[in-house]
VOTORMAR-512254 format. One record per atom (N, C-alpha, C): residue number from 1; residue in three letters; atom name; x, y, z. Coordinates in nm, 2 decimals. Layout:
N
<NUM,ALA,CA,<X,Y,Z>>
...
% end
This chain:
70
<1,MET,N,<-1.75,11.06,4.84>>
<1,MET,CA,<-1.61,11.06,4.95>>
<1,MET,C,<-1.66,11.00,5.05>>
<2,SER,N,<-1.54,10.94,5.18>>
<2,SER,CA,<-1.57,10.87,5.31>>
<2,SER,C,<-1.47,10.91,5.38>>
<3,HIS,N,<-1.51,10.96,5.45>>
<3,HIS,CA,<-1.39,11.07,5.58>>
<3,HIS,C,<-1.47,11.05,5.74>>
<4,TRP,N,<-1.41,11.06,5.83>>
<4,TRP,CA,<-1.45,11.14,5.98>>
<4,TRP,C,<-1.48,11.25,6.01>>
<5,HIS,N,<-1.57,11.23,6.07>>
<5,HIS,CA,<-1.62,11.40,6.12>>
<5,HIS,C,<-1.67,11.38,6.26>>
<6,TYR,N,<-1.62,11.48,6.34>>
<6,TYR,CA,<-1.70,11.49,6.45>>
<6,TYR,C,<-1.92,11.45,6.43>>
<7,GLN,N,<-1.97,11.42,6.56>>
<7,GLN,CA,<-2.07,11.37,6.51>>
<7,GLN,C,<-2.12,11.37,6.66>>
<8,VAL,N,<-2.25,11.48,6.66>>
<8,VAL,CA,<-2.31,11.46,6.81>>
<8,VAL,C,<-2.42,11.26,6.77>>
<9,MET,N,<-2.38,11.24,6.93>>
<9,MET,CA,<-2.51,11.11,6.89>>
<9,MET,C,<-2.53,11.13,7.06>>
<10,ARG,N,<-2.69,11.08,7.11>>
<10,ARG,CA,<-2.77,11.07,7.17>>
<10,ARG,C,<-2.70,10.97,7.22>>
<11,HIS,N,<-2.69,10.97,7.35>>
<11,HIS,CA,<-2.69,10.85,7.45>>
<11,HIS,C,<-2.78,10.81,7.56>>
<12,LYS,N,<-2.86,10.72,7.56>>
<12,LYS,CA,<-2.91,10.70,7.73>>
<12,LYS,C,<-2.83,10.69,7.84>>
<13,ASP,N,<-2.86,10.74,7.97>>
<13,ASP,CA,<-2.78,10.73,8.07>>
<13,ASP,C,<-2.84,10.54,8.16>>
<14,SER,N,<-2.78,10.53,8.35>>
<14,SER,CA,<-2.82,10.42,8.36>>
<14,SER,C,<-2.98,10.46,8.40>>
<15,LEU,N,<-3.02,10.54,8.37>>
<15,LEU,CA,<-3.21,10.64,8.47>>
<15,LEU,C,<-3.32,10.66,8.32>>
<16,GLY,N,<-3.22,10.59,8.18>>
<16,GLY,CA,<-3.25,10.58,8.07>>
<16,GLY,C,<-3.29,10.71,8.04>>
<17,GLU,N,<-3.21,10.83,8.07>>
<17,GLU,CA,<-3.27,10.96,8.05>>
<17,GLU,C,<-3.15,11.04,7.93>>
<18,ASP,N,<-3.17,11.13,7.83>>
<18,ASP,CA,<-3.11,11.11,7.73>>
<18,ASP,C,<-2.94,11.25,7.77>>
<19,TYR,N,<-2.82,11.17,7.72>>
<19,TYR,CA,<-2.73,11.26,7.70>>
<19,TYR,C,<-2.69,11.31,7.64>>
<20,TYR,N,<-2.61,11.38,7.53>>
<20,TYR,CA,<-2.58,11.38,7.46>>
<20,TYR,C,<-2.41,11.41,7.43>>
<21,ALA,N,<-2.34,11.36,7.35>>
<21,ALA,CA,<-2.15,11.35,7.30>>
<21,ALA,C,<-2.10,11.34,7.18>>
<22,ILE,N,<-2.01,11.43,7.20>>
<22,ILE,CA,<-1.99,11.45,7.07>>
<22,ILE,C,<-1.83,11.30,7.00>>
<23,HIS,N,<-1.83,11.25,6.94>>
<23,HIS,CA,<-1.75,11.16,6.88>>
<23,HIS,C,<-1.72,11.17,6.77>>
<24,GLU,N,<-1.61,11.10,6.70>>
<24,GLU,CA,<-1.52,11.07,6.57>>
<24,GLU,C,<-1.64,10.96,6.53>>
<25,TYR,N,<-1.66,10.99,6.36>>
<25,TYR,CA,<-1.79,10.93,6.32>>
<25,TYR,C,<-1.75,10.89,6.22>>
<26,TYR,N,<-1.74,10.82,6.13>>
<26,TYR,CA,<-1.74,10.75,6.03>>
<26,TYR,C,<-1.89,10.65,5.89>>
<27,ASN,N,<-1.90,10.74,5.82>>
<27,ASN,CA,<-2.01,10.67,5.74>>
<27,ASN,C,<-1.98,10.67,5.61>>
<28,ASN,N,<-1.95,10.62,5.57>>
<28,ASN,CA,<-1.92,10.60,5.39>>
<28,ASN,C,<-2.04,10.57,5.31>>
<29,ARG,N,<-2.04,10.57,5.14>>
<29,ARG,CA,<-2.17,10.60,5.11>>
<29,ARG,C,<-2.19,10.44,5.07>>
<30,GLY,N,<-2.13,10.33,5.11>>
<30,GLY,CA,<-2.18,10.17,5.15>>
<30,GLY,C,<-2.25,10.16,5.25>>
<31,GLY,N,<-2.26,10.28,5.34>>
<31,GLY,CA,<-2.37,10.18,5.43>>
<31,GLY,C,<-2.31,10.16,5.55>>
<32,ARG,N,<-2.19,10.17,5.55>>
<32,ARG,CA,<-2.05,10.13,5.64>>
<32,ARG,C,<-2.06,10.24,5.75>>
<33,GLU,N,<-2.07,10.22,5.85>>
<33,GLU,CA,<-2.04,10.29,6.03>>
<33,GLU,C,<-1.99,10.24,6.07>>
<34,ALA,N,<-1.88,10.35,6.16>>
<34,ALA,CA,<-1.81,10.35,6.30>>
<34,ALA,C,<-1.79,10.46,6.32>>
<35,TRP,N,<-1.80,10.44,6.53>>
<35,TRP,CA,<-1.77,10.57,6.59>>
<35,TRP,C,<-1.66,10.53,6.69>>
<36,THR,N,<-1.60,10.58,6.73>>
<36,THR,CA,<-1.51,10.58,6.85>>
<36,THR,C,<-1.58,10.53,6.96>>
<37,GLU,N,<-1.57,10.47,7.05>>
<37,GLU,CA,<-1.65,10.41,7.17>>
<37,GLU,C,<-1.68,10.57,7.23>>
<38,ASN,N,<-1.56,10.61,7.31>>
<38,ASN,CA,<-1.56,10.73,7.35>>
<38,ASN,C,<-1.57,10.86,7.35>>
<39,PRO,N,<-1.67,10.96,7.38>>
<39,PRO,CA,<-1.65,11.10,7.31>>
<39,PRO,C,<-1.57,11.18,7.33>>
<40,VAL,N,<-1.53,11.23,7.23>>
<40,VAL,CA,<-1.38,11.28,7.22>>
<40,VAL,C,<-1.37,11.38,7.34>>
<41,ASP,N,<-1.19,11.43,7.31>>
<41,ASP,CA,<-1.14,11.55,7.42>>
<41,ASP,C,<-1.13,11.66,7.37>>
<42,VAL,N,<-1.19,11.80,7.43>>
<42,VAL,CA,<-1.14,11.89,7.32>>
<42,VAL,C,<-1.04,11.91,7.39>>
<43,THR,N,<-0.91,11.91,7.32>>
<43,THR,CA,<-0.81,11.93,7.40>>
<43,THR,C,<-0.67,12.00,7.23>>
<44,GLY,N,<-0.59,12.07,7.27>>
<44,GLY,CA,<-0.49,12.13,7.21>>
<44,GLY,C,<-0.39,12.19,7.23>>
<45,VAL,N,<-0.29,12.16,7.09>>
<45,VAL,CA,<-0.16,12.17,7.11>>
<45,VAL,C,<-0.12,12.33,7.20>>
<46,SER,N,<-0.20,12.44,7.12>>
<46,SER,CA,<-0.19,12.59,7.19>>
<46,SER,C,<-0.35,12.65,7.15>>
<47,ILE,N,<-0.38,12.75,7.20>>
<47,ILE,CA,<-0.52,12.78,7.21>>
<47,ILE,C,<-0.56,12.78,7.01>>
<48,GLU,N,<-0.49,12.83,6.95>>
<48,GLU,CA,<-0.54,12.82,6.86>>
<48,GLU,C,<-0.55,12.69,6.80>>
<49,ASP,N,<-0.47,12.57,6.83>>
<49,ASP,CA,<-0.53,12.43,6.78>>
<49,ASP,C,<-0.68,12.45,6.83>>
<50,LEU,N,<-0.65,12.44,6.99>>
<50,LEU,CA,<-0.79,12.42,7.02>>
<50,LEU,C,<-0.95,12.47,6.97>>
<51,LYS,N,<-0.91,12.62,6.92>>
<51,LYS,CA,<-1.04,12.67,6.84>>
<51,LYS,C,<-1.01,12.62,6.73>>
<52,LYS,N,<-0.95,12.55,6.67>>
<52,LYS,CA,<-1.01,12.51,6.50>>
<52,LYS,C,<-1.08,12.37,6.57>>
<53,SER,N,<-1.06,12.33,6.68>>
<53,SER,CA,<-1.08,12.17,6.71>>
<53,SER,C,<-1.24,12.23,6.70>>
<54,LEU,N,<-1.24,12.30,6.83>>
<54,LEU,CA,<-1.40,12.37,6.84>>
<54,LEU,C,<-1.51,12.44,6.71>>
<55,LEU,N,<-1.41,12.52,6.63>>
<55,LEU,CA,<-1.46,12.56,6.51>>
<55,LEU,C,<-1.53,12.42,6.46>>
<56,CYS,N,<-1.40,12.33,6.40>>
<56,CYS,CA,<-1.45,12.24,6.34>>
<56,CYS,C,<-1.60,12.14,6.42>>
<57,MET,N,<-1.63,12.10,6.50>>
<57,MET,CA,<-1.71,12.07,6.59>>
<57,MET,C,<-1.83,12.15,6.59>>
<58,LEU,N,<-1.83,12.29,6.58>>
<58,LEU,CA,<-1.98,12.31,6.58>>
<58,LEU,C,<-1.99,12.34,6.42>>
<59,HIS,N,<-1.94,12.31,6.33>>
<59,HIS,CA,<-1.94,12.29,6.21>>
<59,HIS,C,<-2.01,12.15,6.13>>
<60,ASP,N,<-1.97,12.07,6.20>>
<60,ASP,CA,<-2.00,11.93,6.21>>
<60,ASP,C,<-2.17,11.95,6.26>>
<61,ILE,N,<-2.17,11.98,6.34>>
<61,ILE,CA,<-2.25,11.95,6.48>>
<61,ILE,C,<-2.41,12.01,6.34>>
<62,ASP,N,<-2.35,12.12,6.28>>
<62,ASP,CA,<-2.51,12.18,6.21>>
<62,ASP,C,<-2.51,12.13,6.07>>
<63,LYS,N,<-2.41,12.05,6.01>>
<63,LYS,CA,<-2.38,11.95,5.87>>
<63,LYS,C,<-2.46,11.81,5.94>>
<64,HIS,N,<-2.42,11.76,6.01>>
<64,HIS,CA,<-2.48,11.59,6.06>>
<64,HIS,C,<-2.55,11.64,6.18>>
<65,GLY,N,<-2.59,11.71,6.23>>
<65,GLY,CA,<-2.70,11.68,6.36>>
<65,GLY,C,<-2.67,11.55,6.41>>
<66,VAL,N,<-2.77,11.56,6.44>>
<66,VAL,CA,<-2.75,11.41,6.59>>
<66,VAL,C,<-2.82,11.28,6.57>>
<67,VAL,N,<-2.77,11.11,6.58>>
<67,VAL,CA,<-2.73,11.05,6.52>>
<67,VAL,C,<-2.75,10.94,6.74>>
<68,ASP,N,<-2.86,10.86,6.70>>
<68,ASP,CA,<-2.83,10.75,6.83>>
<68,ASP,C,<-2.73,10.67,6.85>>
<69,TYR,N,<-2.66,10.68,6.96>>
<69,TYR,CA,<-2.54,10.58,6.97>>
<69,TYR,C,<-2.59,10.47,7.04>>
<70,GLY,N,<-2.52,10.36,6.94>>
<70,GLY,CA,<-2.57,10.23,6.98>>
<70,GLY,C,<-2.58,10.15,6.84>>
% end
């Protein structure tokens, strides 16, 4: 099964230092990968919606770990 999920990605800044950001990420069983160019914002139309987004992000961080951007 293929689907989008939240993914922590390790980036390098202009000085070569690591920093981390959450992106939406796609990886199907055939090896095709895609991700959003920019990190996602944490926003919602209500407090409950915002909480749900944060919980999904935390779940996906535990499930998918960290990958290198690029």
